[in-house]
C-alpha positions as CSV (number, residue, x, y, z in Angstrom):
1,X,0.0,0.0,0.0
2,X,1.4,3.4,-1.0
3,X,2.4,5.8,1.8
4,X,0.2,8.8,2.4
5,X,1.5,12.0,0.9
6,X,2.0,13.5,4.3
7,X,4.8,11.0,4.8
8,X,7.1,13.1,2.6
9,X,7.8,15.2,5.7
10,X,10.0,12.7,7.5
11,X,13.0,13.4,9.8
12,X,15.6,13.4,7.0
13,X,13.6,16.0,5.0
14,X,13.2,18.2,8.1
15,X,16.9,17.9,9.0
16,X,18.0,18.8,5.5
17,X,15.7,21.8,5.5
18,X,17.2,22.9,8.8
19,X,20.7,22.5,7.4
20,X,19.9,24.5,4.4
21,X,18.7,27.3,6.7
22,X,21.8,27.1,8.9
23,X,24.0,27.5,5.8
24,X,22.3,30.9,5.2
25,X,22.1,31.9,8.9
26,X,24.6,30.3,11.2
27,X,22.4,30.8,14.3
28,X,19.6,28.6,13.0
29,X,19.2,25.7,15.6
30,X,18.4,22.6,13.5
31,X,17.9,20.4,16.6
32,X,15.4,22.8,18.1
33,X,13.6,23.0,14.7
34,X,13.4,19.2,14.4
35,X,12.1,19.0,18.0
36,X,9.4,21.6,17.4
37,X,8.2,19.9,14.2
38,X,8.0,16.5,15.7
39,X,6.5,17.6,19.0
40,X,3.3,16.1,20.4
41,X,0.5,15.6,18.0
42,X,2.6,15.3,14.8
43,X,1.5,11.8,14.0
44,X,-2.2,12.8,14.0
45,X,-1.7,15.8,11.7
46,X,-2.8,15.5,8.1
47,X,-0.9,17.0,5.1
48,X,-1.9,20.6,5.5
49,X,-1.6,20.4,9.3
50,X,2.0,19.2,8.8
51,X,2.8,22.0,6.4
52,X,1.5,24.5,8.9
53,X,3.5,22.9,11.8
54,X,6.7,23.1,9.7
55,X,6.2,26.8,8.8
56,X,5.3,27.8,12.3
57,X,8.4,25.9,13.6
58,X,10.5,27.8,11.0
59,X,9.0,31.0,12.4
60,X,10.1,30.1,15.9
61,X,13.7,29.4,14.9
62,X,14.4,32.0,12.2
63,X,14.9,35.6,13.2
64,X,11.8,37.2,14.8
65,X,11.8,40.0,12.3
66,X,9.7,38.9,9.3
67,X,11.8,40.7,6.8
68,X,15.0,38.9,7.9
69,X,13.3,35.5,8.1
70,X,11.8,35.9,4.7
71,X,15.2,36.9,3.2
72,X,16.7,33.6,4.5
73,X,13.9,31.6,2.9
74,X,14.3,33.5,-0.3
75,X,18.0,32.7,-0.4
76,X,17.2,29.0,0.2
77,X,14.4,28.9,-2.3
78,X,16.4,28.1,-5.5
79,X,17.2,24.6,-4.1
80,X,13.7,24.1,-2.6
81,X,11.5,23.3,-5.5
82,X,8.5,21.0,-5.8
83,X,5.4,20.1,-3.9
84,X,7.0,19.6,-0.4
85,X,8.1,23.3,-0.4
86,X,4.5,24.5,-0.1
87,X,5.9,25.3,3.3
88,X,7.5,28.5,1.9
89,X,4.2,30.1,0.7
90,X,2.6,28.9,3.9
91,X,5.2,30.7,6.0
92,X,4.2,33.9,4.1
93,X,0.5,33.2,4.7
94,X,1.1,32.6,8.4
95,X,3.5,35.5,9.2
96,X,3.2,38.0,6.4
97,X,-0.3,39.3,6.2
98,X,0.7,42.7,7.7
99,X,3.6,43.0,5.3
100,X,1.6,43.2,2.1
101,X,4.0,44.3,-0.6
102,X,6.9,42.2,0.7
103,X,4.7,39.1,1.0
104,X,3.1,39.4,-2.3
105,X,6.4,39.7,-4.1
106,X,7.5,36.6,-2.2
107,X,4.4,34.6,-3.2
108,X,5.1,35.6,-6.8
109,X,8.6,34.2,-6.6
110,X,7.7,31.1,-4.6
111,X,4.8,30.0,-6.8
112,X,7.2,29.0,-9.6
113,X,8.9,26.6,-7.2
114,X,5.8,25.0,-5.6
115,X,2.6,26.9,-5.7
116,X,1.2,30.0,-3.8
117,X,-2.5,29.2,-4.7
118,X,-3.4,28.5,-1.1
119,X,-1.3,31.2,0.6
120,X,-2.7,34.0,-1.6
121,X,-6.3,33.5,-0.4
122,X,-6.0,35.2,3.1
123,X,-4.6,38.2,1.3
124,X,-7.7,38.2,-1.0
125,X,-10.0,38.0,2.0
126,X,-8.2,40.8,3.8
127,X,-8.3,43.2,0.8
128,X,-10.0,41.8,-2.2
129,X,-9.8,44.9,-4.4
130,X,-6.1,45.4,-3.8
131,X,-5.3,41.8,-4.3
132,X,-7.3,41.2,-7.4
133,X,-5.7,44.2,-9.0
134,X,-2.3,42.6,-8.4
135,X,-3.6,39.2,-9.7
136,X,-4.8,40.9,-12.9
137,X,-1.3,42.1,-13.4
138,X,-0.1,38.5,-12.7
139,X,-2.3,37.3,-15.5
140,X,0.0,39.2,-17.9
141,X,3.2,37.8,-16.4
142,X,5.8,36.0,-18.7
143,X,6.0,33.1,-16.2
144,X,3.2,30.5,-16.7
145,X,3.3,29.6,-13.0
146,X,2.5,33.2,-12.1
147,X,-0.3,33.5,-14.7
148,X,-1.8,30.2,-13.3
149,X,-1.6,31.7,-9.8
150,X,-3.8,34.6,-11.1
151,X,-6.6,32.2,-11.9
152,X,-6.0,29.3,-9.5
153,X,-5.6,31.5,-6.4
154,X,-9.0,33.1,-6.8
155,X,-11.1,30.0,-7.5
156,X,-14.2,30.3,-5.4
157,X,-14.1,26.6,-4.4
158,X,-10.4,25.7,-4.6
159,X,-9.9,22.1,-3.2
160,X,-8.0,21.8,0.0
161,X,-8.6,25.5,0.7
162,X,-11.2,27.6,2.4
163,X,-13.8,28.8,0.0
164,X,-14.1,32.5,-1.0
165,X,-17.7,33.2,-0.1
166,X,-17.7,36.7,-1.6
167,X,-16.7,35.3,-5.0
168,X,-19.2,32.4,-4.7
169,X,-21.8,35.1,-4.3
170,X,-20.4,37.5,-6.9
171,X,-17.6,36.2,-9.2
172,X,-17.4,39.4,-11.3
173,X,-13.9,40.3,-9.9
174,X,-12.6,37.1,-11.3
175,X,-13.9,37.4,-14.8
176,X,-11.3,40.0,-16.2
177,X,-8.5,37.5,-15.2
178,X,-10.2,34.6,-17.0
179,X,-10.8,36.8,-20.0
180,X,-7.1,37.5,-20.3
181,X,-6.1,33.8,-19.9
182,X,-8.8,32.0,-21.8
183,X,-6.5,31.4,-24.8
184,X,-3.2,31.3,-22.9
185,X,-0.4,29.5,-24.7
186,X,0.1,27.2,-21.6
187,X,-2.3,24.3,-21.1
188,X,-1.4,24.4,-17.4
189,X,-2.9,27.9,-17.3
190,X,-5.9,27.2,-19.5
191,X,-6.8,24.2,-17.3
192,X,-6.9,26.5,-14.3
193,X,-9.2,28.8,-16.2
194,X,-11.5,25.8,-16.8
195,X,-11.4,24.8,-13.2
196,X,-12.2,28.3,-12.1
197,X,-15.2,28.5,-14.5
198,X,-16.4,25.1,-13.3
199,X,-16.3,26.4,-9.7
200,X,-18.4,29.4,-10.7
201,X,-20.9,27.2,-12.6
202,X,-21.9,25.6,-9.4
203,X,-23.4,28.9,-8.1
204,X,-24.0,30.7,-11.4
205,X,-24.7,28.2,-14.2
206,X,-26.3,30.7,-16.6
207,X,-23.3,33.1,-16.3
208,X,-20.8,30.3,-17.2
209,X,-23.1,29.1,-20.0
210,X,-23.2,32.6,-21.4
211,X,-19.4,32.9,-21.2
212,X,-19.0,29.6,-23.0
213,X,-21.3,30.6,-25.8
214,X,-19.5,33.9,-26.2
215,X,-16.0,32.3,-26.2
216,X,-16.9,29.3,-28.3
217,X,-15.5,29.2,-31.9
218,X,-13.2,32.1,-31.5
219,X,-9.9,30.3,-30.7
220,X,-9.0,26.6,-30.8
221,X,-7.1,26.9,-27.5
222,X,-10.2,28.3,-25.8
223,X,-12.5,25.7,-27.4
224,X,-10.3,22.9,-26.1
225,X,-10.7,24.0,-22.5
226,X,-14.4,25.0,-22.5
227,X,-15.8,21.5,-22.3
228,X,-13.7,20.9,-19.1
229,X,-14.9,24.3,-17.8
230,X,-18.6,23.2,-18.4
231,X,-18.2,19.6,-17.0
232,X,-20.6,20.2,-14.1
233,X,-23.2,21.8,-16.5
234,X,-22.8,18.9,-18.9
235,X,-23.4,16.4,-16.1
236,X,-26.5,18.3,-15.0
237,X,-29.3,16.9,-17.1
238,X,-31.4,19.9,-16.2
239,X,-29.1,22.0,-18.4
240,X,-29.7,20.9,-22.0
241,X,-28.2,24.1,-23.3
242,X,-24.8,23.1,-22.1
243,X,-25.1,19.7,-23.8
244,X,-26.3,21.3,-27.1
245,X,-23.3,23.7,-27.0
246,X,-21.0,20.7,-27.3
247,X,-23.0,18.8,-29.9
248,X,-24.8,16.5,-27.5
249,X,-28.4,16.9,-28.8
250,X,-31.5,15.4,-27.4
251,X,-31.5,11.7,-28.2
252,X,-34.2,11.3,-30.9
253,X,-34.9,7.8,-32.1
254,X,-32.2,6.3,-29.8
255,X,-33.1,2.7,-28.9
256,X,-31.8,1.2,-25.7
257,X,-31.1,-2.4,-26.4
258,X,-29.7,-3.3,-23.0
259,X,-29.2,-2.1,-19.5
260,X,-28.6,-5.3,-17.6
261,X,-26.8,-5.9,-14.3
262,X,-25.0,-9.3,-14.1
263,X,-26.8,-10.1,-10.8
264,X,-29.9,-8.7,-9.1
265,X,-28.6,-9.0,-5.6
266,X,-25.1,-8.3,-4.4
267,X,-23.5,-9.2,-1.0
268,X,-21.9,-6.5,1.1
269,X,-18.5,-5.6,-0.4
270,X,-19.3,-7.4,-3.6
271,X,-19.6,-6.2,-7.2
272,X,-21.8,-6.3,-10.3
273,X,-21.2,-5.8,-13.9
274,X,-23.7,-3.6,-15.8
275,X,-24.0,-4.2,-19.5
276,X,-25.4,-1.5,-21.8
277,X,-26.2,-1.0,-25.5
278,X,-27.9,1.6,-27.5
279,X,-28.6,1.9,-31.2
280,X,-28.9,5.1,-33.3
281,X,-31.5,5.4,-36.1
282,X,-30.5,5.3,-39.8
283,X,-29.2,8.6,-41.1
284,X,-26.3,10.9,-40.2
285,X,-23.8,10.1,-37.4
286,X,-25.0,11.1,-33.9
287,X,-22.7,12.2,-31.0
288,X,-23.6,10.3,-27.9
289,X,-22.6,10.7,-24.2
290,X,-23.6,7.8,-22.1
291,X,-23.5,7.8,-18.3
292,X,-24.7,5.4,-15.7
293,X,-26.6,7.1,-12.8
294,X,-26.6,5.2,-9.6
295,X,-28.9,6.2,-6.8
296,X,-27.4,5.1,-3.5
297,X,-29.6,4.7,-0.4
298,X,-28.6,6.5,2.8
299,X,-29.8,6.0,6.4
300,X,-33.2,7.6,7.2
301,X,-34.7,6.8,3.8
302,X,-32.6,9.4,1.9
303,X,-30.7,8.8,-1.3
304,X,-27.9,10.4,-3.3
305,X,-27.2,10.1,-7.1
306,X,-23.8,9.7,-8.6
307,X,-23.0,9.7,-12.4
308,X,-20.4,7.4,-14.0
309,X,-19.3,8.3,-17.5
310,X,-19.5,5.3,-19.8
311,X,-18.6,6.6,-23.2
312,X,-18.7,9.6,-25.5
313,X,-18.3,9.3,-29.2
314,X,-20.0,9.8,-32.6
315,X,-21.9,6.7,-33.8
316,X,-22.8,6.2,-37.5
317,X,-26.4,6.0,-38.4
318,X,-27.8,2.5,-37.8
319,X,-24.8,1.7,-35.6
320,X,-24.7,0.9,-31.9
321,X,-22.6,1.8,-28.8
322,X,-22.2,-0.9,-26.2
323,X,-20.0,-1.8,-23.3
324,X,-20.1,-2.5,-19.6
325,X,-19.3,-1.0,-16.2
326,X,-18.3,-2.7,-13.0
327,X,-19.9,-1.4,-9.9
328,X,-18.1,-2.2,-6.7
329,X,-19.9,-2.0,-3.4
330,X,-16.9,-1.9,-1.1
331,X,-16.8,1.0,1.4
332,X,-14.5,3.8,0.6
333,X,-13.3,6.8,2.7
334,X,-15.5,8.9,0.4
335,X,-18.5,6.6,0.1
336,X,-20.2,4.2,2.5
337,X,-22.7,1.7,1.2
338,X,-26.0,1.1,2.8
339,X,-28.0,-2.1,2.1
340,X,-31.1,-1.8,0.0
341,X,-32.3,-1.1,-3.5
342,X,-29.8,0.8,-5.7
343,X,-31.6,2.4,-8.7
344,X,-29.7,2.4,-12.0
345,X,-30.4,4.6,-15.0
346,X,-28.8,4.9,-18.4
347,X,-28.4,8.6,-19.3
348,X,-28.0,9.5,-23.0
349,X,-27.1,13.1,-23.7
350,X,-28.6,14.1,-20.4
351,X,-31.8,12.2,-20.8
352,X,-32.7,9.1,-18.8
353,X,-33.7,6.4,-21.3
354,X,-33.7,3.1,-19.3
355,X,-33.7,2.0,-15.7
356,X,-32.8,-1.1,-13.6
357,X,-32.1,-2.1,-10.0
358,X,-29.6,-3.9,-7.9
359,X,-30.2,-4.9,-4.3
360,X,-27.2,-4.7,-1.9
361,X,-27.7,-7.2,0.9
362,X,-26.9,-6.9,4.6
363,X,-23.3,-7.8,5.6
364,X,-22.7,-11.5,5.5
365,X,-25.8,-12.2,3.2
366,X,-25.3,-14.3,0.1
367,X,-26.4,-13.2,-3.4
């Protein structure tokens, strides 16, 4: 079993980090730094908690003056690149909020080495107008990492980060940045634009749909990222306009030939294969997006629905699209399985065309 990502912060890493700091500042106490990092509670900390513990420990051992401490980290930074060194931007987030210009310049430098996407968010919350003005400037930066920071840092729902409620309510300050970056030469940057738009679509679907319509067809680079930007809208069958925008028209004349689970009853922790097949009418080719919707029961009689993408391709008139999907009913950290009837539905271009059921049995029961 692979080690969790948080395990990258082991004692050799922390000692090496301390030695790098001591080479720049002879008074740095590596032993004290190591002791502070691995003090009580370390084993229980998850990834972001460990990052914060390391940056706070750096703050306790480096000079107490923020400017001097930051200068030491800055001098170290060329040999501190990659994901583990998110601790540098985190140090700025933790200690630099009252040193705006100094900190923002540091985040601009550090983002090329790891990423400042998390660390920039407290600065947005503290002074959104000032920060978004700087991020608009970053959107024109020659370094793709800084341009990506302009988009990624202001995502309303950035994973692993606190949301930005003001931008969930009103995303208008973000839009000029996305406008500048929509056809960026870097796929890394364009993907961030897509993710930002997808975040916005969860609160303002019509706004993102309008943007997609306006941008579509003007630049191949923009077109290539728009579908990813609209993925939540595409998966929402209540939004046929989004499907139509990408050529996924209402399924006229589509015949479902099969939606068949391999078994009707599954033991706890078991699995079932679901076979599907659809046929298109004679005539021109039809673009199809097939998804399997599974309605999982929850305690108290509630349910929740999850979509699994099956296939998306053009099918010649008179042809068929068939395949199968394995459903595994083993508990995960993100999903617990309750016994009972699990409703299945075949979704074709956002429309439910067929249904079936699988019953998940109580633990220990046989199919």
